[in-house]
DOVEX-959554 format. One line per field, with one value per residue (C-alpha): x, y, z; residue in one letter; residue number from 1. Coordinates in nm, 4 decimals. Layout:
REM DOVEX-959554
c1 <- c(X, ...);
c2 <- c(Y, ...);
c3 <- c(Z, ...);
residu <- c(A, ...);
num <- c(NUM, ...);
REM end
This chain:
REM DOVEX-959554
c1 <- c(-0.4233, -0.1507, -0.4101, -0.5246, -0.1608, -0.0833, -0.3912, -0.2927, 0.0679, -0.0408, -0.2805, -0.0062, 0.2288, -0.0287, -0.0962, 0.2655, 0.3403, 0.0271, 0.1514, 0.4821, 0.3187, 0.0751, 0.3543, 0.5610, 0.2510, 0.1983, 0.5702, 0.5755, 0.2362, 0.2291, 0.1655, -0.1624, -0.2869, -0.1233, -0.3751, -0.1330, -0.3113, -0.6539, -0.8820, -0.7547, -0.4026, -0.5275, -0.7366, -0.4307, -0.2195, 0.0158, 0.1233, -0.0686, 0.1689, 0.1238, 0.0652, 0.3816, 0.4594, 0.4266, 0.8016, 0.8665, 0.6714, 0.9076, 0.6764, 0.3768, 0.0261, -0.0898, -0.3909, -0.4908, -0.3327, -0.5233, -0.4235, -0.6368, -0.7207, -0.5454, -0.1809, -0.1124, -0.3387, -0.3647, -0.1945, -0.1130, -0.2310, -0.0795, 0.2312, 0.5220, 0.8901, 1.0702, 1.3959, 1.7057, 1.8208, 1.7109, 1.7420, 1.7758, 1.7553, 1.8874, 1.7258, 1.9038, 1.8958, 1.7430, 1.8144, 1.5249, 1.2743, 1.0887, 1.1011, 0.7341, 0.4451, 0.1183, 0.1868, 0.0892, 0.3744, 0.6303, 0.5196, 0.5430, 0.8931, 1.0086, 0.8680, 1.0149, 1.3616, 1.3333, 1.2503, 1.5379, 1.7841, 1.6486, 1.6954, 2.0531, 1.9954, 2.1943, 2.0673, 1.7880, 1.8331, 1.5022, 1.4481, 1.1481, 0.8318, 0.6443, 0.6933, 0.5921, 0.2435, 0.2473, 0.1249, 0.2992, 0.6751, 0.8790, 1.0762, 1.1157, 0.7699, 0.4116, 0.2794, 0.3947, 0.1399, -0.0498, 0.2115, 0.1505, 0.4212, 0.7941, 1.0904, 1.3405, 1.6572, 1.7337, 2.1071, 2.1975, 2.5753, 2.6146, 2.7022, 2.5505, 2.6812, 2.6760, 2.3812, 2.6128, 2.7553, 2.3978, 2.3269, 2.5193, 2.4709, 2.3675, 2.1246, 2.2392, 2.0382, 1.9294, 1.8372, 2.0206, 1.7383, 1.8100, 1.7914, 1.5215, 1.7563, 1.8383, 2.1972, 2.3698, 2.6272, 2.3737, 2.0779, 2.0812, 1.8649, 1.8925, 1.6898, 1.4342, 1.3821, 1.3764, 1.0848, 0.9157, 0.9342, 0.8104, 0.5074, 0.4142, 0.2098, -0.1625, -0.1241, 0.0537, -0.1657, 0.1141, 0.4843, 0.6240, 0.9270, 1.0784, 0.8887, 1.2123, 1.2272, 0.8612, 0.9367, 1.2354, 1.0121, 0.7445, 0.9989, 1.0683, 0.8837, 0.6721, 0.4537, 0.2187, 0.2114, -0.0722, 0.1794, 0.2985, -0.0175, 0.0838, 0.4122, 0.3323, 0.5528, 0.6302, 0.9148, 1.1598, 1.1987, 1.5086, 1.7050, 1.4361, 1.0952, 0.8054, 0.5856, 0.2341, 0.0012, -0.3722, -0.5792, -0.5786, -0.8972, -0.8599, -0.8605, -1.2139, -1.1093, -0.8304, -0.8936, -0.7861, -0.6303, -0.8538, -0.7505, -0.5060, -0.6455, -0.6978, -0.4158, -0.0460, 0.0128, 0.2579, 0.0698, -0.0324, -0.0394, 0.3281, 0.4145, 0.2567, 0.5341, 0.8083, 0.9026, 0.7757, 1.0663, 0.8639, 0.7481, 0.9314, 0.9684, 0.6792, 0.7420, 0.7654, 0.4635, 0.5295, 0.5553, 0.2265, 0.1898, 0.0795, -0.2589, -0.2621, -0.3016, -0.6455, -0.7058, -0.6199, -0.9063, -1.0268, -0.9125, -0.5567, -0.5780, -0.6846, -0.4005, -0.1408, -0.2777);
c2 <- c(0.2713, 0.4928, 0.6253, 0.2692, 0.1630, 0.4740, 0.4047, 0.0362, 0.1218, 0.3983, 0.1489, -0.1139, 0.1294, 0.2469, -0.1168, -0.1902, 0.1284, 0.1380, -0.0924, 0.0876, 0.4259, 0.3079, 0.1749, 0.4941, 0.7058, 0.4920, 0.5167, 0.8979, 0.9454, 1.0985, 0.8400, 0.9963, 0.9338, 0.5915, 0.3829, 0.1390, 0.0945, -0.0369, -0.2072, 0.0019, -0.1311, -0.4873, -0.4390, -0.3001, -0.5922, -0.3897, -0.4935, -0.3353, -0.2046, -0.3698, -0.1560, -0.1090, -0.3261, -0.1730, -0.1731, 0.0146, 0.3202, 0.5647, 0.8432, 0.8467, 0.8894, 1.2454, 1.3396, 1.2910, 1.0134, 0.6834, 0.3336, 0.1049, -0.2600, -0.5028, -0.5103, -0.7921, -0.6929, -0.3240, -0.0071, 0.3570, 0.6893, 1.0182, 0.8397, 1.0366, 0.9422, 0.9064, 1.1173, 0.9036, 0.9876, 1.1914, 1.2069, 0.8507, 0.6637, 0.5972, 0.4319, 0.1315, 0.0377, 0.3619, 0.2536, 0.0064, 0.2978, 0.1282, 0.4210, 0.5396, 0.5232, 0.6803, 1.0086, 0.8510, 0.5969, 0.8673, 1.0718, 0.7672, 0.6870, 1.0456, 1.0581, 0.7129, 0.8361, 1.1317, 0.9067, 0.6674, 0.9558, 1.0977, 0.7571, 0.7319, 0.3953, 0.4702, 0.4842, 0.2648, 0.1091, 0.1551, -0.1141, -0.1468, 0.0677, 0.0418, 0.1257, 0.4701, 0.3606, 0.0485, -0.2666, -0.6093, -0.6272, -0.8534, -0.9987, -0.9806, -0.9364, -1.0702, -0.7461, -0.3932, -0.2999, -0.0095, 0.2141, 0.1021, -0.1597, -0.1010, -0.3316, -0.1934, -0.3851, -0.4634, -0.3939, -0.0463, -0.0460, 0.1451, 0.5161, 0.7417, 0.5983, 0.7424, 0.5988, 0.3874, 0.2171, 0.1186, -0.0820, -0.3885, -0.4086, -0.7405, -0.8029, -0.9440, -1.2123, -1.1626, -1.5310, -1.8697, -1.9872, -2.3621, -2.3747, -2.1070, -1.9068, -1.5449, -1.4639, -1.2879, -1.1604, -0.9309, -0.8938, -0.6321, -0.3904, -0.1465, -0.3889, -0.4350, -0.0570, -0.0202, -0.2591, -0.0995, 0.2445, 0.1099, -0.0580, 0.2274, 0.4216, 0.3949, 0.3824, 0.0397, -0.2673, -0.5347, -0.5734, -0.9103, -1.0568, -1.4044, -1.6101, -1.6215, -1.2452, -1.2210, -1.4697, -1.2544, -0.9530, -1.1495, -1.2678, -0.9068, -0.7077, -0.4262, -0.1858, -0.1767, -0.4871, -0.3690, -0.2873, -0.6510, -0.7563, -0.5745, -0.7695, -1.0890, -1.4004, -1.4804, -1.6808, -1.4959, -1.2030, -1.2751, -0.9834, -0.7186, -0.6159, -0.5690, -0.2809, -0.2513, 0.0575, 0.0471, 0.1936, 0.5818, 0.7699, 0.9213, 0.5730, 0.4223, 0.1584, 0.0305, -0.3065, -0.3335, -0.6470, -0.7973, -0.6872, -0.9025, -1.1371, -0.9920, -1.0181, -0.9724, -1.2753, -1.4406, -1.7536, -2.0592, -1.8921, -1.8047, -2.1512, -2.3010, -2.1519, -2.3451, -2.7123, -2.9598, -3.1377, -3.4611, -3.4903, -3.5823, -3.2967, -3.2828, -3.4173, -3.1348, -3.1273, -3.1516, -2.8303, -2.7169, -2.4757, -2.1291, -2.0172, -1.7179, -1.3858, -1.2421, -0.9455, -0.6072, -0.3580, -0.1725, 0.1487, 0.0037, -0.1014, 0.2555, 0.4020, 0.1959, 0.3140);
c3 <- c(-8.6877, -8.5235, -8.2786, -8.1748, -8.1248, -7.9115, -7.6918, -7.6573, -7.5652, -7.3121, -7.1375, -7.1175, -6.9485, -6.7016, -6.6091, -6.5442, -6.3532, -6.1350, -5.8466, -5.8318, -5.8160, -5.5462, -5.3310, -5.3695, -5.2664, -4.9497, -4.8576, -4.8915, -4.7269, -4.3789, -4.1039, -4.0131, -4.3733, -4.4476, -4.2804, -4.1380, -3.7961, -3.6830, -3.9282, -4.2180, -4.1674, -4.1426, -4.4618, -4.6434, -4.5350, -4.3165, -3.9700, -3.6734, -3.4023, -3.0705, -2.7576, -2.5514, -2.2601, -1.9233, -1.8601, -2.1893, -2.0793, -1.9168, -1.8013, -1.5571, -1.6906, -1.6618, -1.4507, -1.0773, -0.8836, -0.8911, -0.7750, -0.9988, -0.9375, -0.7008, -0.5803, -0.8141, -1.1021, -1.1623, -1.2709, -1.1565, -1.2834, -1.1830, -1.0245, -0.8947, -0.8706, -0.5547, -0.5431, -0.5775, -0.2304, 0.0725, 0.4431, 0.5806, 0.2485, -0.1015, -0.3942, -0.5600, -0.9328, -1.0532, -1.4230, -1.3886, -1.3428, -1.0661, -0.8269, -0.8992, -0.6714, -0.5630, -0.3830, -0.0594, -0.0956, -0.1862, 0.1163, 0.3400, 0.2406, 0.2798, 0.6337, 0.7113, 0.5891, 0.8196, 1.1166, 1.0302, 1.0162, 1.3484, 1.5184, 1.3962, 1.2181, 0.9166, 0.5563, 0.4253, 0.0863, -0.1072, -0.3698, -0.6112, -0.5853, -0.9154, -1.2845, -1.4073, -1.4723, -1.2553, -1.4241, -1.4260, -1.4368, -1.6646, -1.3575, -0.9815, -0.8464, -0.8694, -0.7201, -0.6981, -0.9720, -0.8284, -0.6658, -0.3078, -0.2589, -0.1795, -0.0893, 0.1748, 0.2378, 0.5989, 0.5788, 0.7205, 0.6853, 0.3564, 0.3223, 0.0537, -0.2719, -0.6288, -0.8403, -1.0605, -0.7483, -0.6419, -0.9498, -0.8628, -0.4815, -0.3269, -0.0359, 0.2934, 0.4595, 0.8249, 0.8519, 0.8453, 0.6178, 0.6125, 0.9884, 1.0558, 1.2838, 1.3023, 1.1761, 1.4681, 1.2237, 1.0483, 1.2732, 1.5340, 1.7335, 1.4352, 1.2104, 1.4880, 1.5103, 1.1320, 1.0980, 1.4023, 1.2415, 0.9118, 1.0685, 1.2952, 1.0473, 0.9911, 0.6121, 0.6296, 0.5891, 0.5529, 0.6006, 0.4755, 0.6367, 0.6680, 0.9411, 1.1485, 1.1533, 1.2639, 1.5413, 1.6599, 1.6795, 1.8640, 2.1378, 2.2349, 2.4992, 2.3559, 2.5489, 2.2402, 2.0283, 1.7910, 1.5139, 1.5091, 1.3479, 1.0306, 1.0135, 0.8310, 0.7765, 0.4145, 0.2575, 0.0376, 0.2662, 0.4596, 0.3446, 0.2843, 0.4015, 0.1598, 0.2739, 0.1371, 0.2047, 0.2106, -0.0704, -0.0614, -0.0285, -0.3812, -0.5459, -0.5504, -0.8038, -0.5749, -0.4178, -0.0539, 0.0864, 0.3553, 0.7115, 0.9015, 1.1586, 1.5058, 1.7532, 1.7123, 1.4734, 1.7160, 1.7915, 1.6019, 1.2660, 1.2911, 1.4270, 1.1202, 0.9062, 1.0856, 1.0114, 1.2613, 1.4348, 1.4992, 1.1438, 0.8232, 0.5797, 0.3272, -0.0177, -0.2740, -0.4999, -0.8677, -1.0544, -1.2071, -1.4872, -1.3770, -1.4906, -1.7279, -1.5258, -1.5225, -1.7530, -1.6171, -1.5355, -1.8491, -1.7046, -1.7140, -2.0785, -2.1643, -1.9441, -2.1382, -2.4847);
residu <- c(X, X, X, X, X, X, X, X, X, X, X, X, X, X, X, X, X, X, X, X, X, X, X, X, X, X, X, X, X, X, X, X, X, X, X, X, X, X, X, X, X, X, X, X, X, X, X, X, X, X, X, X, X, X, X, X, X, X, X, X, X, X, X, X, X, X, X, X, X, X, X, X, X, X, X, X, X, X, X, X, X, X, X, X, X, X, X, X, X, X, X, X, X, X, X, X, X, X, X, X, X, X, X, X, X, X, X, X, X, X, X, X, X, X, X, X, X, X, X, X, X, X, X, X, X, X, X, X, X, X, X, X, X, X, X, X, X, X, X, X, X, X, X, X, X, X, X, X, X, X, X, X, X, X, X, X, X, X, X, X, X, X, X, X, X, X, X, X, X, X, X, X, X, X, X, X, X, X, X, X, X, X, X, X, X, X, X, X, X, X, X, X, X, X, X, X, X, X, X, X, X, X, X, X, X, X, X, X, X, X, X, X, X, X, X, X, X, X, X, X, X, X, X, X, X, X, X, X, X, X, X, X, X, X, X, X, X, X, X, X, X, X, X, X, X, X, X, X, X, X, X, X, X, X, X, X, X, X, X, X, X, X, X, X, X, X, X, X, X, X, X, X, X, X, X, X, X, X, X, X, X, X, X, X, X, X, X, X, X, X, X, X, X, X, X, X, X, X, X, X, X, X, X, X, X);
num <- c(1, 2, 3, 4, 5, 6, 7, 8, 9, 10, 11, 12, 13, 14, 15, 16, 17, 18, 19, 20, 21, 22, 23, 24, 25, 26, 27, 28, 29, 30, 31, 32, 33, 34, 35, 36, 37, 38, 39, 40, 41, 42, 43, 44, 45, 46, 47, 48, 49, 50, 51, 52, 53, 54, 55, 56, 57, 58, 59, 60, 61, 62, 63, 64, 65, 66, 67, 68, 69, 70, 71, 72, 73, 74, 75, 76, 77, 78, 79, 80, 81, 82, 83, 84, 85, 86, 87, 88, 89, 90, 91, 92, 93, 94, 95, 96, 97, 98, 99, 100, 101, 102, 103, 104, 105, 106, 107, 108, 109, 110, 111, 112, 113, 114, 115, 116, 117, 118, 119, 120, 121, 122, 123, 124, 125, 126, 127, 128, 129, 130, 131, 132, 133, 134, 135, 136, 137, 138, 139, 140, 141, 142, 143, 144, 145, 146, 147, 148, 149, 150, 151, 152, 153, 154, 155, 156, 157, 158, 159, 160, 161, 162, 163, 164, 165, 166, 167, 168, 169, 170, 171, 172, 173, 174, 175, 176, 177, 178, 179, 180, 181, 182, 183, 184, 185, 186, 187, 188, 189, 190, 191, 192, 193, 194, 195, 196, 197, 198, 199, 200, 201, 202, 203, 204, 205, 206, 207, 208, 209, 210, 211, 212, 213, 214, 215, 216, 217, 218, 219, 220, 221, 222, 223, 224, 225, 226, 227, 228, 229, 230, 231, 232, 233, 234, 235, 236, 237, 238, 239, 240, 241, 242, 243, 244, 245, 246, 247, 248, 249, 250, 251, 252, 253, 254, 255, 256, 257, 258, 259, 260, 261, 262, 263, 264, 265, 266, 267, 268, 269, 270, 271, 272, 273, 274, 275, 276, 277, 278, 279, 280, 281, 282, 283, 284, 285, 286, 287, 288, 289, 290, 291, 292, 293, 294, 295, 296, 297, 298, 299, 300, 301, 302, 303, 304, 305);
REM end
């Protein structure tokens, strides 16, 4: 009788303590053994950690340099960081960690800085390149994803500043935007030469500037106008230029932008960006929801993991 009671009491205790012991074992188990990720984690009822966002990754991906995908839908492997300052330039807002690019872009900017310094133009303010592994940014850009884009401010009036002073700087527009006129208070031959130097490199496929700036460049006399074809009108670029390099030879998965139309781009296409004085302004279209972005290339998803 006593033996039966002891067995009954022992079984009851085991039943009551089993859930507590199992939970304690899971808590003390090393992460590699706990089974809290993948299908095992789902089966056990534990949350599965999400992959990090592109802007949360603070280091470049190891391995050879590769620009993967398109300028607005891709990523960067083997990226390198542009030094915070150098001859002829300084990088702004370093805290955002958007000073990474393909080695071709970093080499291009270093050479451009030397040419700016040699020409006595002042010091260029380098804005965003890409994130350490490229990919979509949480704000500010619809491109800059493969380490081949960079923004450079057109103001040239600032001395070398400590990094903390560069965090809250503001751009200065070169254009009286409502009236489609150059602002003579900010625009000068130094800005003209800055854009000319930036475009005068075979690696450049596009430089986006406000249509008024493109028009100002077109009105000047140039012995060679071929570089003007790479300077393209685009709204939103009254204070800076957006430089884009063509896909490097070491990046077979990189998607080049189609070449610019023949000619210098100073004719009808440029005129189409300006309001027509004999026509009423067009009515704004109602806002439409943006379609979801296309999925990134598979190589990018693997790179983020």
